MARTOR-294421 format. One record per residue (C-alpha): z, x, y; residue in one letter. Coordinates in Angstrom, 3 decimals. Each point is the difference from the previous one (the first is absolute). Layout:
% residues N
{{Z, X, Y}, "A"}
...
***
This chain:
% residues 178
{{149.053, 137.373, 103.976}, "M"}
{{1.337, -2.104, -2.848}, "S"}
{{3.637, -0.992, -0.362}, "G"}
{{0.565, 2.528, -2.784}, "Q"}
{{-1.577, 2.798, 2.038}, "E"}
{{2.205, -0.879, 2.972}, "A"}
{{3.150, 0.101, -2.162}, "V"}
{{-1.068, 3.338, -1.532}, "A"}
{{-0.638, 1.493, 3.469}, "K"}
{{3.336, -1.264, 1.284}, "E"}
{{1.760, 1.524, -3.023}, "S"}
{{-1.723, 3.363, 0.540}, "R"}
{{0.897, -0.052, 3.695}, "D"}
{{3.611, -0.822, -0.871}, "F"}
{{0.304, 2.816, -2.549}, "L"}
{{-1.945, 2.631, 1.971}, "Q"}
{{1.398, -0.832, 3.422}, "G"}
{{3.621, -0.298, 1.032}, "D"}
{{0.429, -3.373, -1.720}, "G"}
{{1.740, 1.271, -3.117}, "L"}
{{2.003, 2.544, 1.978}, "K"}
{{1.204, -2.659, 2.454}, "E"}
{{0.797, -2.440, -2.811}, "T"}
{{2.083, 2.596, -1.838}, "M"}
{{1.790, 0.863, 3.253}, "K"}
{{0.816, -3.699, 0.496}, "A"}
{{1.318, -0.321, -3.570}, "W"}
{{2.199, 3.092, 0.458}, "R"}
{{1.386, -1.510, 3.196}, "G"}
{{0.643, -3.303, -1.779}, "F"}
{{1.789, 1.743, -2.881}, "S"}
{{2.323, 1.768, 2.466}, "R"}
{{1.217, -3.305, 1.457}, "L"}
{{3.363, -1.301, -1.119}, "N"}
{{0.028, -3.094, -2.203}, "G"}
{{0.657, -2.430, 2.863}, "R"}
{{-2.849, 1.388, 2.101}, "S"}
{{-2.341, -0.007, -2.996}, "R"}
{{0.844, -3.656, -0.555}, "G"}
{{-0.786, -0.785, 3.637}, "I"}
{{-3.329, 1.851, -0.313}, "A"}
{{-0.954, -1.961, -3.114}, "I"}
{{1.052, -3.253, 1.636}, "E"}
{{-1.963, 0.971, 3.136}, "A"}
{{-3.130, 0.662, -2.073}, "A"}
{{0.326, -3.360, -1.732}, "A"}
{{0.725, -1.839, 3.272}, "A"}
{{-2.979, 1.590, 1.699}, "L"}
{{-2.411, -0.703, -2.846}, "M"}
{{0.997, -3.654, -0.339}, "V"}
{{-0.091, -0.386, 3.784}, "T"}
{{-3.530, 1.426, 0.099}, "L"}
{{-1.070, -2.645, -2.512}, "V"}
{{2.270, -2.800, 1.241}, "G"}
{{-1.256, 0.154, 3.583}, "L"}
{{-3.610, -0.130, -1.133}, "R"}
{{0.547, -2.878, -2.416}, "L"}
{{2.378, -2.179, 1.995}, "T"}
{{-0.139, 1.123, 3.629}, "G"}
{{2.784, 1.153, 2.292}, "F"}
{{1.970, -3.217, 0.374}, "R"}
{{0.218, -0.761, -3.728}, "R"}
{{0.647, 3.612, -1.014}, "W"}
{{2.780, 0.270, 2.584}, "K"}
{{1.559, -3.128, -1.515}, "A"}
{{-0.186, 1.554, -3.485}, "V"}
{{1.748, 3.158, 1.221}, "L"}
{{2.702, -2.040, 1.728}, "V"}
{{0.634, -1.874, -3.275}, "R"}
{{0.111, 3.290, -1.945}, "L"}
{{2.520, 1.553, 2.376}, "A"}
{{3.631, -0.874, -0.695}, "P"}
{{1.653, -2.671, 2.083}, "R"}
{{2.447, 1.135, 2.619}, "K"}
{{3.001, -0.943, -2.170}, "G"}
{{-1.536, 1.531, -3.139}, "D"}
{{-0.083, 3.548, 1.314}, "R"}
{{2.939, 1.312, -1.956}, "A"}
{{-2.129, 3.030, -0.945}, "G"}
{{-0.063, 3.173, 2.000}, "E"}
{{2.238, 0.389, 3.025}, "Q"}
{{-0.829, 2.654, 2.567}, "Y"}
{{2.430, 1.643, 2.399}, "A"}
{{-2.961, 0.931, 2.211}, "A"}
{{-2.715, -2.626, -0.563}, "P"}
{{-2.408, 1.546, 2.518}, "I"}
{{0.130, 3.384, -1.759}, "E"}
{{-0.460, -1.715, -3.363}, "A"}
{{-2.925, -1.953, 1.448}, "A"}
{{-1.567, 3.214, 1.325}, "R"}
{{0.304, 1.626, -3.424}, "Q"}
{{-1.578, -3.037, -1.696}, "I"}
{{-2.785, 0.022, 2.614}, "A"}
{{-0.716, 3.695, -0.668}, "R"}
{{-0.181, -0.619, -3.745}, "I"}
{{-2.224, -3.060, 0.485}, "Q"}
{{-2.336, 1.911, 2.328}, "E"}
{{-0.301, 2.932, -2.414}, "A"}
{{-0.640, -2.379, -2.879}, "T"}
{{-2.716, -1.776, 1.961}, "S"}
{{-1.606, 3.301, 0.960}, "R"}
{{-0.059, 1.236, -3.608}, "H"}
{{-1.345, -3.256, -1.415}, "L"}
{{-3.201, 0.487, 1.987}, "N"}
{{-0.034, -3.751, 0.493}, "S"}
{{-1.132, 0.204, 3.648}, "H"}
{{2.537, -2.698, 0.761}, "A"}
{{-0.050, -1.531, 3.459}, "S"}
{{2.976, 0.008, 2.344}, "C"}
{{0.591, -3.645, -0.966}, "L"}
{{0.022, 0.744, -3.732}, "E"}
{{2.310, 2.992, 0.451}, "N"}
{{2.285, -1.943, 2.340}, "S"}
{{0.281, -2.979, -2.338}, "L"}
{{0.858, 2.281, -2.928}, "A"}
{{2.594, 1.892, 2.062}, "L"}
{{1.515, -3.208, 1.370}, "W"}
{{0.396, -1.315, -3.553}, "W"}
{{1.546, 3.276, -1.261}, "L"}
{{2.587, -0.184, 2.768}, "L"}
{{0.645, -3.699, -0.558}, "A"}
{{0.656, 0.646, -3.699}, "R"}
{{2.731, 2.404, 1.029}, "R"}
{{1.588, -2.331, 2.522}, "G"}
{{-1.128, 1.993, 3.030}, "I"}
{{-0.907, -2.495, 2.744}, "P"}
{{-3.491, 0.970, 1.140}, "A"}
{{-2.666, -1.692, 2.076}, "E"}
{{-3.735, 0.060, -0.558}, "L"}
{{-1.661, 0.213, 3.404}, "R"}
{{-3.658, -0.566, 0.831}, "I"}
{{-1.619, 0.823, 3.312}, "G"}
{{-3.494, -0.510, 1.351}, "A"}
{{-2.312, 1.378, 2.644}, "R"}
{{-3.503, -0.408, 1.301}, "N"}
{{-1.682, 3.407, -0.117}, "E"}
{{-3.559, 0.258, 1.348}, "A"}
{{-0.571, -3.704, -0.667}, "G"}
{{1.337, 0.211, -3.584}, "R"}
{{3.168, -1.700, -1.201}, "F"}
{{2.270, 2.499, -1.787}, "E"}
{{3.368, -0.527, -1.661}, "A"}
{{2.713, 2.315, -1.253}, "H"}
{{3.084, -0.546, -2.172}, "A"}
{{3.255, 1.914, -0.249}, "W"}
{{3.576, -0.444, -1.246}, "V"}
{{3.165, 0.194, 2.092}, "E"}
{{3.669, 0.210, -0.910}, "V"}
{{1.947, -0.833, 3.096}, "G"}
{{-2.159, 1.551, 2.693}, "S"}
{{-1.020, 2.955, -2.202}, "V"}
{{-3.643, 0.068, -1.056}, "I"}
{{-0.259, 1.347, -3.520}, "L"}
{{-3.630, 0.357, -0.963}, "N"}
{{-1.852, 0.863, 3.162}, "D"}
{{0.571, 3.620, 0.880}, "S"}
{{-3.252, 0.122, 1.954}, "S"}
{{1.389, -2.341, 2.665}, "E"}
{{-3.098, -2.153, -0.519}, "A"}
{{2.098, -3.148, 0.445}, "H"}
{{0.463, 0.866, 3.691}, "V"}
{{-3.647, -0.915, 0.604}, "H"}
{{0.385, -3.459, -1.564}, "F"}
{{1.658, -3.024, 1.551}, "A"}
{{2.405, -1.274, -2.675}, "P"}
{{0.150, -3.699, -0.740}, "F"}
{{3.252, -1.555, 1.179}, "D"}
{{2.706, 0.259, -2.632}, "G"}
{{-0.412, 1.423, -3.448}, "S"}
{{-2.603, -1.109, -2.491}, "I"}
{{2.465, 0.308, -2.879}, "V"}
{{3.682, 0.639, 0.474}, "S"}
{{2.662, 0.028, -2.680}, "M"}
{{2.440, -1.354, 2.565}, "E"}
{{-2.029, -3.169, 0.574}, "T"}
{{-1.363, -0.561, -3.468}, "Q"}
{{0.710, -3.288, -1.707}, "T"}
{{-0.580, -0.926, -3.625}, "H"}
***
């Protein structure tokens, strides 16, 4: 099958299947968000897309350094103040997760966690990127998640329980230096 035939088939499948219906449902949901939440969703989409590319082009260590530089410094966070930062973080995590799901980007836990960590950092919410590992049936596996305090934001499946986290956080706004 040629490239053009594949694109034509994918378009037919999208229009004839639930693709268009699901896309319209997502757009209606997006339009019902308030302005602040819509802004977070747009920022989440941008953060996820550049993280998808940034990790592939530069690797984890360099991309993490880029995100740290793009997040405001601890003293520069005069922006949003939250009476309940954990609830605000949960709301941002829900928006980021929905955005990731609707982008159909098939983002990994690391990509989603980096994007969420950065969204929280931009709002002055101290979050930690955590990475754990395990040896499952002779295969090395890793998993990433984000915590605020001891609350895990983006891992409702409790998958992190099966991974031994590395000591300390991978990226923490409390320990970041510029």
